[in-house]
Structures are given as C-alpha cells and as structure tokens.
N, C-alpha and C positions, 0 to 999 in steps of 0.2 A: 438471433441465433447465433451457432457455433456447435464446432467439437472437440476435440482433445483426443490426441492420442495417450491414452494413463492405462499402467496397469495390465499390456500386453494386447486393449480392444481399443475401436475407436468409439467415443461417447459424444453423442448429438446433447445438445440442453439448449436454455432460451436462459439468458440472463440481463433484466429487464430491467427498468429505476433505480435512482439510488436510496442509500439507508440502507435500515438495519436489517441486515439479511433473512431472508422468509424464505422455505424451500421445501418446495412437495414434491413427493413421490408417488409416484401414476403408481395401479394396481394392476391386475392380470387380468387378459387380456388385450394390455390397453399404451397408452404412448401418451406423451406430454400433453399432449392437444387436450387430451381433458382436463387439466391445469390452464385452458385459453381464459373459463370467464374471471378467474383467481391472480392470472400472471398481468390481464389489460387493467384488473380493477388496483388489488394494491402495490402495481407500479408507478401507479397515478396518483395515491395514497402517502406515498413518503418511503415507500419501503421497495428495497433493490430483491426480487423474485426471482429465483435460482432453476432453474424444473428440467430436471436429466431424462432421456429416454435409457431407462436402463438398461442394461446389457441382454440382446435376446431381443428387443422390443423398439420399436421404431427407427431411426437412423442409426443407432446403438447396432455393433456387430454383434450377430449371431454364437452364441457356442454352441457346439454340441455338448452331449450328458446330461449333468446336472450338475447347478447354481443353485448354492448354498444361498439361505439367505443372510451368511457372515460375509459373503462373497460380493452379493450386493453393496450392502453393507459398505466394506471398503472401497469399491468403485467408489461408492459417495464421493467420501473424505477424501480419496483421491483431486480427486478432481475440484472440491472444493478449497483443500489446499492450493490446487494449479491457479485456482482463482484470487488466494490470496485469503480466504473467510478465514473471520477467527472464532468468534458466539454465533448461533444461528441461530433460527425460531427453526423446527422441524415438525412438519406433516408429513400424514399417508393417511392412503385409503385403502383398503382391505389388505391384502399383501404387499403393499407401501406401508400404513401402519405396521404390520410384521416387521418390515424392516427399519422403520424408528425404531419398534422396540429392538433391535437389534445396536442399534445404531448406542442408544443408549445404555447397552450392558458392555458395549466397546468403549466406547469414549463419552460419556458424560462431562466431562468439563467444558468441550466444545458448543455442550447446547443450554438453551438459556427457555428456550419453552416446546411444549409438543401438545403436535393436533393428532389425535386419534380417531379416521373418520371412517366406519363401517368397516369393522377391521375383530378379532379376537385377536384373547391369548394362549389360550391355551395348545396343548400341545396336539398335532395328527393324530384320532382313534386310528387301529387296526384298521377296519372298516373304507374309512378316511386315508390312510395311505394307499390299497389297494384300490381305493375311484380313481386316486389321483394320477397313479401311474397306466392303470390302463386307460385312461387321458390323452395321459401324455404315449400311450401310442398313435392313440387311434388318429391324435389331430399327429403324428408324423408320418402315419398311412392314408389319413383321407383330406389331411390340408385342413385350413381353419374354415370352411364356408360352410358348413352343415352344422358344425357348429357351434358358432357364431349368430345362424339363424333360431336355434333351438333356444341360445342361451339368451338372447337379448331379450323378451319376455319376464327373467328371474333376473334381471339386471336394470330397466327399470318398471315403473308405477303402472300400471294398468292408467295411469289419468296422465305421462308425462308417453305413453303411446299413444293416445287418442286426442293430448291437445297440444303435445311440442313435439310433431314427426322432424322437425328438424333435427335435435337433441336425440330422436333415438335410431336418426342416421345414422348421424356423426358417429355413434356409442358403434353401431353394427361395422361400420365402416372400421373401426378402429379397430375391432376383432376380425375381421375378414383379413383390416390388411396385417397383422402379427406374424412373424416368421416362425411355422408351424416347429422350427427344431426349437427356438428362443423359448416358446410358449413350455415346451414338454420338460427341458430345463430344469424351467420353473418349480411345475410342477413337481417334478419329480426331490427337488430341492427343497417345497415346501411339505410332503409328505415328511421328510425329516427332524421338520424345524425342531429347535426345543419348546420349553413347556415357558414361556413366559409371566405366570401368573406370581409366580412371586419376588420378578424380578421388575413387580408394575407398584409394590409398598411398601421401594426404595426409591422410590423419583421422590427429586427435592425441587423440581422446577415446576411451573406454573403449568395446565395441564388442560386441554380442551377435549373432551370425549360429545365426536358430532353423530348422528344417524341417523339415515331415513327411517319414517315411520313404517313403510311399506315392504321395506327392507329382506326378502326371502334366502339370501346367505348368509348376511350375519346381524341378526334381529335385534331390536331394543332390547332383551334379554341382556344381549353380549356386551350392549354398550354399557347398561347400566352395570354388569361387571366391572368394567375397568374403572368404570364412574365410582363404583366403591372400595376398587384397593387403590387408585391411586390418592393419596393424599391430596386432597381441598381442593380434586380435582369438579373440574365445570361440563355438564350432561349438556346438551341440545337434542329435542328430536325435530327433524324437518320434518312435515306436514306433505302428504301426496308428493313422497320423495322414499324413492328403490335402495335397490346400491350405489344411486349415485348423485347425492343430493346436488353438490356442488354444481354439478351440469346440469340437473332438473330443474332443480329450484337455486341460481345463482345470487338473487338479491338476498333471500331468506338466512344461505350459508355465508354471502357474503359480511351480514349484518352479523351474527355469529363471530364470528374470525374477528372480525372488526372489534368487535365490543371486548373478543379476550385480547387481540393484539393491542391495543390501548389500556388494559390493563396491566403489563407488564411492569416492570418495577424496571429503572433505567440503571443498564449495564456500563460500564465501559465496554466497545468491542476492543479485545487484543487480537493481536498479528496473528495469524497462522502460522505453526511452523513448519517449514520447508525442509526436506531430505536431501 
C-alpha cells in the first residue's frame, strides 16, 4: 500500500510483486480492493501488480465537478511514471475499461497488452447522459447508501448473492464507502465520453475481452462487439457471474487472465520517461 501526490491530488495505490507490470483499473463506484483476488494471485505468479484508487474513490482525493476519462488516464500515467514503469499490461473493468481505451488513445506506445472486462466502447446516448447527470445529483443529495442497496442486485449475479454473500458484502461496502462527490464527478465525465469504437480497430497489441454471462450493465453482446472490432482479440465469458466476474468467480477469471498473460510475446521493458 502507498500513496503519492501527483497532478494536484493524492493517489492511493498498491504495488505488489516483481516482474513485468500488470496495471488494473477499477470501475464505478468501487475502489482498488475490487482487484484483491488478482493482486494476490498474480503478484505471487511473477507479475508486478499495480492497482490505483481512481481520483475521487478509495484513498484518492475526491474532486468536485466533472472528471473526464482523459483526467483519469493522465492520473494513471503520472502514477506509473512516478513508479518508474515503462511498458505494461493494462486492464480495466466497466468504467475502468473505458479508461483503458482512453489510455490507449493517449499513450499506446506504453501498452503491451489490454484487458477489457465488462465494458463497452460506444459514446453515451442522450438518454444515458441525462440518466448519469440525474444520478450524479441524486448521489450528492442523498449519499451513496440508498443507491448502493438498489444497485447491488444488478452488480452481481443471483448466484453470487445466494452462494457468495461475502463477495456481495464486499461489493456493497465498496459502493457505500465511495465518496459521493467523486462518484458524481465521474458520472458527469462519463456522460460526455467519446466514442471508442473506431479506436478498437486500430489496436495493435494483444487484447483479452472478459464478461460475466449474467452481466446486467454490459451484457455479453457488448463484449462480443469489442471482440469483433479489436484485431485478433480473445473473448471469455464467465458463467454464473454478473458485472464483477473477477470478484464473483476469481478462479475462473484468474485462469483466463493467466492464459492471456502467458501468451504475450516477450518484450524488452523500456524505462519510463520522467519529466
């Protein structure tokens, strides 16, 4: 565990293990603890696993207003530069997956592999923009608790709710603890996100697309669309999982991710440029 001041905020993060870097970006309204099964597994399997709390979440500074995806991406790059990371494998779930797309748009030369988990690439619809802005106002007005309780059955599968109450409790705790100011700023930013569908066809590094079979937010069809657009991408569907397959079915998710990481071509790591 650690924290660093960069770009005017404090960023909380974990940096575990040694070896080639694997960077994982959490979704909304979660924090870096959503990657705990992957941090523990891959840091023992020869990877240096870096998981940040995004601006406005977890132990990172809440910032009011609007947080565009580009801001999240540049925060991430600043953290990796601080840590001396050159090229890395980058993965993200849901909003984290869209941040991964933005990172590839901004600094593709730093990325040697991509993981898109339970995410989608299209720009927001007008209806979706209105819904996100309205939700941002609700979170500021009411706090996170009511929303978190409503959202839980859409975040994890019915199987998880029944058979993995510990996972459901962890998900609920992350959502409840998220600072409403930071969550609202991210919602406003996502309402204005660009369309990444054209970018997907230009990806020139290996990519893995993963989705829970019962994901209510980004269904399998969204993953199939990304898989179709990204050249030579691999698609994996995790059964009995909802929007958070890495937490709901960690053994299956880790096996898929391990196979992908093992398949990556060996590449010399270059030192990060420091400004």
